[in-house]
Biopython code that builds the backbone (N, CA, C, O; Angstrom):
import numpy as np
from Bio.PDB.StructureBuilder import StructureBuilder

atoms = [
    (1, "LYS", "N", (-8.110, 6.461, 5.399)),
    (1, "LYS", "CA", (-8.897, 5.230, 5.232)),
    (1, "LYS", "C", (-7.996, 3.997, 5.403)),
    (1, "LYS", "O", (-6.836, 3.998, 4.993)),
    (2, "MET", "N", (-8.536, 2.987, 5.993)),
    (2, "MET", "CA", (-7.743, 1.761, 6.203)),
    (2, "MET", "C", (-7.421, 1.100, 4.850)),
    (2, "MET", "O", (-6.317, 0.601, 4.632)),
    (3, "LEU", "N", (-8.406, 1.112, 3.960)),
    (3, "LEU", "CA", (-8.191, 0.492, 2.646)),
    (3, "LEU", "C", (-7.055, 1.204, 1.917)),
    (3, "LEU", "O", (-6.197, 0.564, 1.309)),
    (4, "ASP", "N", (-7.058, 2.525, 1.984)),
    (4, "ASP", "CA", (-6.010, 3.309, 1.317)),
    (4, "ASP", "C", (-4.641, 2.955, 1.886)),
    (4, "ASP", "O", (-3.664, 2.826, 1.148)),
    (5, "LYS", "N", (-4.584, 2.800, 3.213)),
    (5, "LYS", "CA", (-3.287, 2.494, 3.857)),
    (5, "LYS", "C", (-2.806, 1.115, 3.409)),
    (5, "LYS", "O", (-1.626, 0.939, 3.105)),
    (6, "ALA", "N", (-3.689, 0.161, 3.367)),
    (6, "ALA", "CA", (-3.307, -1.197, 2.972)),
    (6, "ALA", "C", (-2.831, -1.177, 1.512)),
    (6, "ALA", "O", (-1.841, -1.820, 1.162)),
    (7, "PHE", "N", (-3.543, -0.440, 0.681)),
    (7, "PHE", "CA", (-3.170, -0.365, -0.737)),
    (7, "PHE", "C", (-1.801, 0.300, -0.897)),
    (7, "PHE", "O", (-0.955, -0.169, -1.658)),
    (8, "ALA", "N", (-1.601, 1.384, -0.176)),
    (8, "ALA", "CA", (-0.324, 2.114, -0.257)),
    (8, "ALA", "C", (0.812, 1.195, 0.181)),
    (8, "ALA", "O", (1.869, 1.163, -0.449)),
    (9, "GLU", "N", (0.595, 0.457, 1.248)),
    (9, "GLU", "CA", (1.657, -0.436, 1.741)),
    (9, "GLU", "C", (1.981, -1.490, 0.685)),
    (9, "GLU", "O", (3.145, -1.833, 0.476)),
    (10, "ARG", "N", (0.953, -1.994, 0.028)),
    (10, "ARG", "CA", (1.149, -3.045, -1.004)),
    (10, "ARG", "C", (1.922, -2.432, -2.182)),
    (10, "ARG", "O", (2.811, -3.072, -2.744)),
    (11, "ILE", "N", (1.581, -1.205, -2.547)),
    (11, "ILE", "CA", (2.260, -0.542, -3.672)),
    (11, "ILE", "C", (3.740, -0.350, -3.333)),
    (11, "ILE", "O", (4.615, -0.588, -4.166)),
    (12, "ILE", "N", (4.004, 0.083, -2.101)),
    (12, "ILE", "CA", (5.402, 0.309, -1.684)),
    (12, "ILE", "C", (6.177, -1.000, -1.781)),
    (12, "ILE", "O", (7.322, -1.016, -2.232)),
    (13, "HIS", "N", (5.562, -2.081, -1.365)),
    (13, "HIS", "CA", (6.250, -3.385, -1.420)),
    (13, "HIS", "C", (6.527, -3.753, -2.869)),
    (13, "HIS", "O", (7.600, -4.260, -3.195)),
    (14, "ASP", "N", (5.558, -3.496, -3.732)),
    (14, "ASP", "CA", (5.727, -3.817, -5.154)),
    (14, "ASP", "C", (6.759, -2.886, -5.783)),
    (14, "ASP", "O", (7.507, -3.284, -6.676)),
    (15, "TYR", "N", (6.791, -1.657, -5.311)),
    (15, "TYR", "CA", (7.725, -0.673, -5.862)),
    (15, "TYR", "C", (9.163, -1.144, -5.654)),
    (15, "TYR", "O", (10.031, -0.947, -6.505)),
    (16, "LYS", "N", (9.393, -1.777, -4.486)),
    (16, "LYS", "CA", (10.756, -2.250, -4.180)),
    (16, "LYS", "C", (11.060, -3.407, -5.125)),
    (16, "LYS", "O", (12.148, -3.980, -5.070)),
]
sb = StructureBuilder()
sb.init_structure("model")
sb.init_model(0)
sb.init_chain("A")
sb.init_seg("    ")
for serial, (resi, resn, name, xyz) in enumerate(atoms, 1):
    if name == "N":
        sb.init_residue(resn, " ", resi, " ")
    sb.init_atom(name, np.array(xyz, "f"), 0.0, 1.0, " ", f" {name:<3s}", serial, name[0])
structure = sb.get_structure()
C-alpha cells in the first residue's frame, strides 16, 4: 500500500 510505504518511510526518518 502507498500509505504504508509513506508511513514506514516517516518512521525510519524519525527512528534516526
